[in-house]
Steps between C-alpha positions, in 0.01 A plus 500: 500500500785739582664422164178571310447825689851625425469394137174689455651811659798477265277462195290790619805727503592441134548840334213612282722560197545122473136484389620562145659155500185320613388504137783257422511263798234455766667580838327191641716284273814658641375444855422136419849448356661655809290298744557176306876548524504642854641837391219737604618807695393530864738768625447856387761573235566768240482230233252223598504176305207606277692804377822301456315268261413803288854626536637183342247528215586868466868415460401313183264771373748783565815314401730801457405674825679449835319307768442802727338685209263208435396508868399865476365467146242246615441674833582191704616658828263456794610810689521862390878490454668675210763233437568131537856367529595245234617267778146497642359383166760224474420382853128505416561287193710257704220463757245439224698230318406346167210274604220765506590618149499144369168434671350820359620412149323164519181662631496742207574247230253245634225762524566645154586188297134416445350401168429816299238519228727708274793255518536283187502126558621211287195274501431594862866512612670819618861544381778548757881497482776408746858623489781615725669837542802620699560829683836631621546614861761730660837332538514445876646206688154408636334505155778303335496234776121459516395557139800386297580611147565368153844359422691383195853395409623851584363495856200639684278774362524865595177509700307273736173397337155377592284278282124514449272264309166652404165381366341765277180543300613548141192705409525768769859454631355471852698284741326190634777378732874537561772330701834646609820311568877526518714428196571145620131419445412409142200629309340156498523477880328836544244433226389183682375725784281719277125487557327466165131545422247272332386511137837626375766421244847595626782555251847395619852531370690178419699542822188389692484160331469255787258210531461551874442874468259488204302208642467682833396822326236320295356301791492782758158625384231471235591558134852627571679436174844592365678568172873525422760458226633145463869435557704386204614184678154407628471125558155383402293229336203585278184324616252642256506749212201733476618682189832578330713668767248429777581201723417351837830386648638323802819607677713309752560642846861481612595272793636802688165682474313191618740466793430860604126461431399136562139567397599559137433221247761364263353696205273798443303624202468833322420638158776582252439767236723566199400822327663704224543859622712773346660258255613269782354188657410562863417223748274549799374271776181555698261332740207590271461165324164557325580591135139581419452752778853645491639514143877478460541825306302691761716371783822573310392858439416533869856425610605854408306610811801385703679822410231708672654426839834628370325825406354511851847467651616783274215717628609436859872555447505776240184701573410441866862475619616777263767276353690480829719190490537454878240493777529733801525269800829388652367215714359171361167519687449860386593404142219243499268750669581763237440256217159401638422871508600526134270211405212653699551839335501338156184306588325821610594686183398211276168474687424866428604458137263207460220724626607765249494241221154381607384863498623535140390146405853413387743218589715594804819463294388797288556728802857630506644396835778759487276800434209388719735422790649848481152654512384287795820555700484875434144494628622345826793739515297820473176404673671476838570873475132573451184372665490121526127510437565605140686178414196299381394791280849540356523125441165505317630786283808295423276216382317741271836596348616139467457513121830692499679185622380270221762331284441420132419137416800272482643431157445148369802290413745721684836331570733609780788248515715494811828688471770614739544875492810685612450668837505879457800677650613859533859401425634488144554158348864414443558437131778277364808685378551463127847397388 
């Protein structure tokens, strides 16, 4: 009873200028995340836990601003004090930890990843994609020891790094789930912890080819199917041929995989597709084994959706993070906390952009993330200087102007092959001396 009384008093003292943010996240969700992880503030502090959650999200929204400026920008201080020492914000983040941000991210994605009438479906299946991405962290002894880094024949990399594996809706670029891990954890290990949703077709890269993983993904719910490119050295036996280039096949499961997963059978079945695309023969494998309901050409064309998650990662790193190569935090727990804040901020922006797209009756990918994010973040930046009560009105006006953020339709048949570009430098390039 004493805890509940103190918590209610703390919530009752939240500054009124935080009301502008209630349009994005219900404060009750933040309170639930804090209580579920045991991080709710009881003592009276300048920065209670509820405000620190918004501080971490604000660090992602206002990437190029110092932490003390973000505190005052969002009006997070409880008391009428003109300043807040940076050390106080670091201590507040340390008290909060990473668990409430992870919990809040899952609450948001689970609440918003519902079936939408405007989302296109392949014969009743929603299209998702899974892939991994890496962020660099400040080069401190703690980060390098806890997170690790990439290494090659020349030694360790320049920066400690943290890995994330994400599940994304390819239609709207909204995140469904994500898992974070150190560099000694592989993408397949993290992907096995993702929580998928029913009535979906998930597109994977060839690196995720694993009988144990794909069987578990398929059997963890109803109508959870997968599609990926087939490896060149795929061992298989054709059981039945539906049409030229369309086969039902059986593949052996390695003794090592069966030792690690005793429940696996000696063989498993999938569908093999051989389709001519772009002058080359492409091979795909999928769990969708009905050739009548899921034609081979249609599935092959759908594989290109895998690149949508790469575009989503580009939106996070280049637009939301302003192209900054290294995160802010110098401690491993705060690095993970900061990254959860980045994923939450991206989820919030993508949620608003979906609403803009619904308002214009357009696909969400037609809304320019870069331009729309600038407009939404500027709205948060300047509204705190005015009356908080005007935020809903200003947000509605932004929705009325959302036609300014619309991108032209994508060009058909566009090819963007992977290349390695020279990193730009301000130093002149040394040219060979002619004899």
